N, C-alpha and C positions, 0 to 999 in steps of 0.2 A: 216304567222302563223306557218308554219313547222319549221322555224328556232327557234322560241320561244319555241316550243314544244321540239325540239332537245336540246336546252340549258337546259330546265327544266329536261329532262331525264338524261343528263350528270351530272347535279348537284345532282339529286337523286341518281344516281349510285355512284358518288364520296362520298356522305354522307353515303351510305350503306357500301361502302368499308371502310370508316373511322370508322363507328360504329362497323363493324366487327373486325377491327384491335384493337380498344379500348377495346372491349369486351374481346378478348383473352389476351390482355396484362394485363387487370385487373385480369383475372383468374390466369395468371402466378404469378402476385404479391400476390394474395391471397394464392396460393400454397406455395410460398416462406415464407409468414408470418406464415402460419400454421406450416411449417417445423421449422422455427426459434423458434416459441413458444414451440414446442416439445423439441427442443434442449435446450432451456432455462430451461424448467421444469426438464430435465435430469440433467443439470448442477447444478441446485438448490438442487436437491436430492443428488447429489454427494458431494456438498459442505456441506450439512447437515450431511452426513455420515462422511466426513473427520473431521468436527468439533467435532462430537461425539467421533471418534477415538482419536483425539488430547486430548480431555478432559480425556478420559480413560487412555491414556499413561502418562499424567501429574499429576496423582494422587500423593499426597504427600507421602503416605505410599510406593508406588512403587518406587518413586524417592529416598526415604531414603534407601530402600533395595539396589538399584543400586549403590548409593553413598557408602554404607558400603562395598559392594562387590568389587567395582572397584577403589575407592579412598582410599589412606592411610591417612586419616584425624585423628588427635588426638585433644583432648580437649585443649583449650587455657590455658596456665599457667600464673599465675600472674607475673612471672618474665619476660614475653615477653612484658608486657605493659610498655611503657615509658610515660613520661609527655608530655603534649600537646606542650610544648615549643620547643621540638625538631623537630616538623613538620614544613616543609617549609611554609605552609599556615599560621602558627601561628606567623611567624616573622613579626614584625612591622617595616615599613620603614619610614625614615625621609628624606626629600629632602634638601640637602645642596648645596648652590650655589658654582660654581667653577669660577675661575678667568675669563675664556673666556665667561661667560654668560650661559653656559650649566648647566643643573640641573642633579645631580647624586644621585640616591637613595643609602642610607647607612643604614644598619641594626642597630637598637638600642638595639637588644637583642644579647648577646654573644652566639656563637654557641657551646661553651664548655658545658660539663655536670656537 
């Protein structure tokens, strides 16, 4: 009977120690979670503030003033505009076969003005 009682006491002691360890590890995890939640709230507030500052700095009237002050832009003159045909994307290509079987693109629009 004493051996059985001793085994039960050892099991109860092991369970008590295990429960003690689990309890304090759970408290540590809860503290970490609370700390992370506080950090997350702080980061969200900082992000909200940065978004507000970004919106303030990117106002069209402010950007226009900065562009006028720092860029030497002039209005577009009609003489600066060319026809669409001079743009490389506007060229149309045809594929002509070559003697060795390869295909070579050739422009069908002349590149002169």
